[in-house]
C-alpha positions in Angstrom: 64.3 -9.1 113.7 65.1 -8.1 109.6 64.7 -12.0 108.6 61.2 -11.8 110.8 60.1 -9.1 108.3 61.2 -10.6 105.1 59.2 -13.5 106.4 56.5 -11.7 106.9 56.6 -9.3 103.6 57.1 -12.3 101.5 54.1 -14.4 103.0 51.9 -11.0 101.8 53.2 -11.3 98.4 52.6 -14.5 98.5 48.8 -13.7 99.5 48.1 -10.9 97.2 50.0 -13.2 93.9 47.3 -16.0 95.1 44.5 -13.4 95.0 45.6 -11.9 91.9 45.6 -15.0 90.0 42.4 -16.1 91.7 40.7 -12.8 90.4 42.2 -12.9 86.6 41.0 -16.6 86.9 37.6 -15.6 87.8 37.1 -13.2 85.1 38.7 -15.5 82.6 35.9 -18.0 82.9 33.5 -14.9 82.5 34.7 -13.9 79.9 34.9 -17.2 77.8 31.2 -17.5 78.9 30.7 -13.9 77.0 33.1 -15.0 73.9 31.3 -18.4 73.5 27.5 -17.0 74.1 25.3 -19.5 72.0 24.2 -16.4 70.1 26.8 -14.6 69.8 28.6 -17.8 68.5 25.9 -18.9 65.8 26.3 -15.4 64.3 29.4 -16.4 63.1 29.4 -20.1 62.5 29.4 -19.3 58.3 32.4 -17.4 59.0 35.9 -18.5 58.9 39.2 -16.6 58.7 41.3 -17.8 56.0 44.7 -18.9 57.0 46.7 -16.3 56.1 44.8 -14.3 58.7 45.2 -17.1 61.4 48.9 -17.2 60.9 49.2 -13.8 61.1 47.3 -13.8 65.0 49.4 -16.7 66.0 52.9 -14.7 65.0 51.6 -11.3 66.7 50.6 -12.5 70.0 53.6 -15.2 69.7 56.1 -12.3 69.9 54.5 -9.9 71.9 52.4 -11.9 74.3 54.2 -15.2 74.4 51.5 -17.5 73.4 48.9 -18.3 71.1 45.2 -17.4 71.7 42.0 -18.8 70.3 40.7 -16.8 67.2 37.1 -16.7 68.5 37.2 -12.9 68.6 39.2 -12.3 66.1 36.6 -14.3 64.1 33.9 -12.2 65.7 35.5 -8.7 64.8 36.5 -9.5 61.3 32.5 -11.2 60.8 30.9 -8.0 62.0 33.0 -5.3 60.8 34.3 -7.1 57.8 38.0 -5.7 58.8 40.4 -7.6 59.8 43.4 -7.1 62.4 45.7 -9.4 64.9 46.0 -6.7 66.8 42.6 -7.0 67.4 42.8 -7.6 72.0 40.5 -10.5 72.7 38.2 -9.9 75.6 39.8 -12.9 77.7 43.2 -11.0 78.2 41.3 -7.5 78.3 39.5 -7.7 81.4 41.0 -10.2 83.1 44.7 -8.7 82.4 45.1 -5.4 80.9 42.3 -3.6 81.9 43.6 -4.5 85.5 47.0 -4.0 85.5 46.6 -0.6 83.8 43.8 0.3 86.6 46.6 -1.1 88.8 45.1 1.8 91.4 42.3 0.2 92.1 41.3 2.3 94.9 40.7 5.0 92.7 38.7 3.8 90.1 36.4 2.5 92.9 35.5 5.8 94.3 35.8 8.3 90.6 33.0 6.2 88.8 30.3 6.3 92.0 27.8 8.5 90.2 27.4 10.6 93.4 31.2 11.1 93.2 32.0 11.5 89.4 29.4 15.0 89.1 31.7 16.6 91.8 35.1 16.0 89.5 33.0 16.7 86.7 31.4 20.2 87.5 35.2 21.2 88.5 36.0 21.0 85.5 33.2 22.5 84.0 31.9 19.6 82.3 28.1 19.3 82.6 26.2 16.1 84.4 22.6 15.6 83.8 20.8 17.5 87.0 20.4 15.6 90.3 17.3 16.1 91.9 17.3 13.7 94.5 20.5 10.6 95.5 21.3 8.4 98.1 24.5 7.6 99.5 24.6 4.5 101.7 21.3 5.2 102.8 22.2 9.1 103.4 19.3 11.2 101.8 20.9 14.2 100.1 18.8 17.1 97.8 19.8 18.8 94.4 21.6 21.2 96.6 23.8 18.1 98.6 21.7 19.2 101.5 20.8 16.2 104.1 17.3 15.2 103.4 15.3 12.2 104.3 12.9 9.8 102.3 10.0 11.3 102.9 11.0 15.0 101.9 12.5 13.2 98.2 8.8 11.6 97.9 7.0 15.0 98.6 9.1 16.9 96.2 8.5 13.9 93.2 5.4 13.2 94.0 4.1 14.9 90.6 7.8 15.5 88.9 6.7 13.9 85.9 9.4 12.0 83.9 12.9 11.5 85.8 15.6 8.9 85.8 16.8 6.8 88.4 19.8 4.8 88.5 22.3 2.9 90.9 25.2 4.9 91.6 27.4 1.9 92.0 27.9 -0.8 89.4 25.0 0.3 86.5 26.9 -0.9 83.6 24.8 -1.7 80.6 22.2 -0.3 82.1 21.3 -2.9 84.8 18.6 -1.8 87.5 17.8 2.0 85.5 14.0 3.1 85.9 12.9 5.6 83.5 9.4 6.8 85.0 7.0 9.4 84.9 5.7 10.3 88.0 2.0 12.0 89.1 0.8 11.9 92.2 3.5 9.3 93.6 3.3 7.0 90.8 4.7 5.5 87.6 2.7 6.1 84.8 4.1 2.9 83.2 4.6 0.5 85.8 2.1 1.3 88.2 4.3 1.0 91.0 4.5 3.8 93.7 8.0 6.0 93.8 8.6 5.0 97.2 8.5 1.1 96.0 10.8 1.6 93.1 13.2 3.5 95.6 13.2 0.9 97.7 14.6 -1.2 95.1 17.6 0.4 94.2 18.8 -0.4 97.6 21.3 2.6 99.7 23.2 3.2 96.7 21.2 5.4 94.0 20.7 9.1 92.3 17.6 10.7 90.8 18.1 13.0 87.9 16.3 14.6 85.5 15.7 13.3 81.6 17.9 14.9 79.1 16.7 15.8 75.9 19.3 15.5 73.2 20.6 17.9 70.5 18.4 18.1 68.0 21.7 16.2 65.5 21.0 13.2 68.2 17.1 13.4 68.0 17.6 13.4 64.0 18.8 9.4 64.7 16.4 8.0 66.8 14.3 10.0 68.9 13.1 8.1 71.7 16.5 7.3 73.9 18.9 9.8 74.8 21.4 8.6 72.5 25.1 8.3 73.9 28.3 8.0 72.6 30.7 5.5 74.1 34.3 7.5 73.9 37.8 5.3 75.5 40.5 6.9 76.6 44.2 5.4 78.0 46.7 6.5 79.8 50.1 5.2 78.5 53.4 6.2 80.2 53.0 10.4 80.2 49.8 10.9 77.5 46.5 10.1 77.2 45.3 8.5 74.0 41.8 7.7 72.7 40.8 4.3 71.2 37.9 4.3 68.5 34.7 5.7 69.4 30.9 4.4 68.9 27.9 5.8 69.4 25.0 4.1 70.9 22.0 4.4 69.2 18.6 2.9 70.8 15.3 1.3 68.1 12.3 -0.2 67.8 10.5 2.2 71.0 13.1 1.7 73.0 13.9 4.8 75.5 17.8 3.1 76.3 20.7 3.2 74.1 22.2 0.1 75.6 23.7 -2.6 73.5 23.0 -5.4 76.1 19.4 -4.0 76.3 18.8 -4.6 72.3 20.4 -1.2 71.1 22.2 -0.6 68.4 25.5 0.7 67.7 28.1 2.5 65.0 32.0 3.5 64.8 32.3 7.3 64.3 35.5 8.9 63.5 36.8 11.7 65.5 35.6 14.2 63.2 31.7 13.3 63.7 31.6 11.0 60.6 29.4 7.9 61.1 30.5 4.7 60.1 28.6 3.0 57.0 26.4 0.6 59.3 25.5 0.0 63.0 25.0 -3.2 64.4 23.5 -5.2 67.8 25.6 -7.2 69.9 25.1 -10.4 68.0 26.1 -8.5 64.2 22.7 -7.9 63.2 24.1 -5.1 60.7 21.5 -1.7 59.4 23.0 0.6 57.2 20.0 3.0 57.6 17.7 3.1 61.0 15.4 0.6 61.3 13.0 3.7 62.5 13.5 7.0 60.8 15.7 5.6 57.8 18.6 7.6 58.6 21.4 6.5 56.6 24.5 6.1 58.8 27.4 6.5 55.9 25.9 10.0 55.0 25.7 11.1 58.5 28.0 13.2 60.4 28.4 15.0 64.0 29.8 18.4 63.3 30.0 18.6 67.2 31.7 15.5 68.2 35.1 16.6 67.9 33.8 18.4 71.5 33.3 15.3 73.1 36.2 13.8 72.6 37.8 17.1 73.8 35.7 16.4 77.1 37.0 13.0 77.4 40.2 13.8 77.2 40.1 16.5 79.5 38.2 14.4 82.2 41.0 11.9 81.7 43.6 14.4 82.8 42.0 15.4 85.4 42.1 11.8 86.8 45.9 10.6 85.7 45.7 7.9 88.4 43.3 5.9 85.9 44.7 3.5 82.8 41.4 3.2 81.1 38.3 5.2 81.0 34.9 4.4 78.9 32.8 7.9 79.1 29.6 7.8 78.1 28.6 11.1 76.7 26.1 12.9 75.0 25.2 16.5 73.9 22.4 18.3 75.0 19.7 20.7 73.9 22.0 23.3 73.5 24.9 21.6 71.9 26.7 21.2 75.1 28.8 18.0 76.2 27.3 16.1 78.9 28.5 13.2 80.7 26.6 10.6 81.9 28.6 8.3 83.3 32.4 7.4 83.9 33.1 4.2 83.7 36.4 3.0 85.3 36.5 -0.8 85.3 35.7 -3.9 83.1 34.6 -2.3 80.0 34.1 -2.7 76.8 36.7 -2.8 73.8 34.3 -5.6 71.8 31.8 -2.3 71.4 34.5 -0.5 69.4 36.5 -3.6 67.9 33.3 -4.9 66.5 31.5 -1.9 65.4 35.2 -0.1 63.7 36.7 -3.0 62.7 40.1 -1.2 64.4 42.2 -3.1 67.6 41.4 -1.0 70.2 44.9 0.2 71.0 46.0 0.4 67.9 49.9 1.0 67.3 50.2 0.5 71.2 49.0 -3.1 71.1 52.1 -4.8 70.7 54.2 -2.7 73.3 51.1 -3.3 75.6 50.9 -6.9 75.3 54.9 -7.0 75.7 54.4 -5.0 79.2 51.6 -6.8 80.0 54.2 -10.6 80.1 56.5 -8.4 82.2 53.7 -7.0 84.3 52.4 -10.9 85.1 56.3 -12.2 85.9 56.7 -9.5 88.7 55.2 -9.6 92.8 52.3 -7.3 93.7 55.1 -5.1 95.3 56.9 -4.4 91.9 53.9 -3.8 89.3 53.2 -0.3 90.8 56.6 0.8 89.3 55.9 -0.2 86.1 52.2 1.1 86.3 50.9 2.5 82.6 54.1 0.9 80.5 57.3 2.6 82.2 
């Protein structure tokens, strides 16, 4: 009987390991396509690392990760930021491996990052979120007070609401499928689509929110979009740390600030001082905002330390999570508002492109050594060593 249990356990371990390897292999292929995106690769075609820099990368990764890595990510981050570090985390290692193993208790991540769940967590610790008008959870409609309602009631309530924001509550990273609408007589003024049709296109999991009004300090940079901060936090052993943060800004009449939708982003120090420039996803650099002419390097957001404190407070509430990507902003009263928490498949490229600093800073070498050990362990052993233990 004991022998049979042992055989079943070994078979289960083998299946889990094969599934994990398949996951990592799939995401490595996805990230390779991102790294070698023709537009991105074109942007660095005239930039080369020095031999000394290439040797430093090889030495750093060989000693800590156990093998060399492709230098394209280092080329990109160095070209865009004009700063070099051998400790940059490459994208084909981050999501398939580091993010995967740091967020080893992934069932928590799946629940916590649901846009219909996270607001309740935030509210429990006094963090503001956008006002919810109604929501749909697996096809079950709720009103603003989380009372059961119907699609017909929601359409009646929103019939002449004016501006509102609709987004999937599951997997809306990069602003995918999000809708900014102005509803009059049940019709979106801009697209001329009926609200009923818009909601039908959102599927069974979405949330309808009031549109935020940004703080004056953010509207001064660019007034049309709700400019947001992407604050990255991570757990390493028994402490939560903050990685270099960015501010994401709209431009050119756009209503959103996402880099993947054409926005720009800039590094921001923990005291609120912006870096000298903002860039696009493909490295186009702006020292002043192209619409408002505000000079980034001369601008400081004194309320930003409150944003950092809020991100840390949120992550301290969720110690089961290894790495979190918090989208936060400041409302018209200067209060911090959590837009959403993205708890899987994050975007260290935003940080490393704009700041020129390694995402995990002084922990990078130790993390790569830990990752190397984790990959050699069986799936059942790994949870004991989560977060660097």
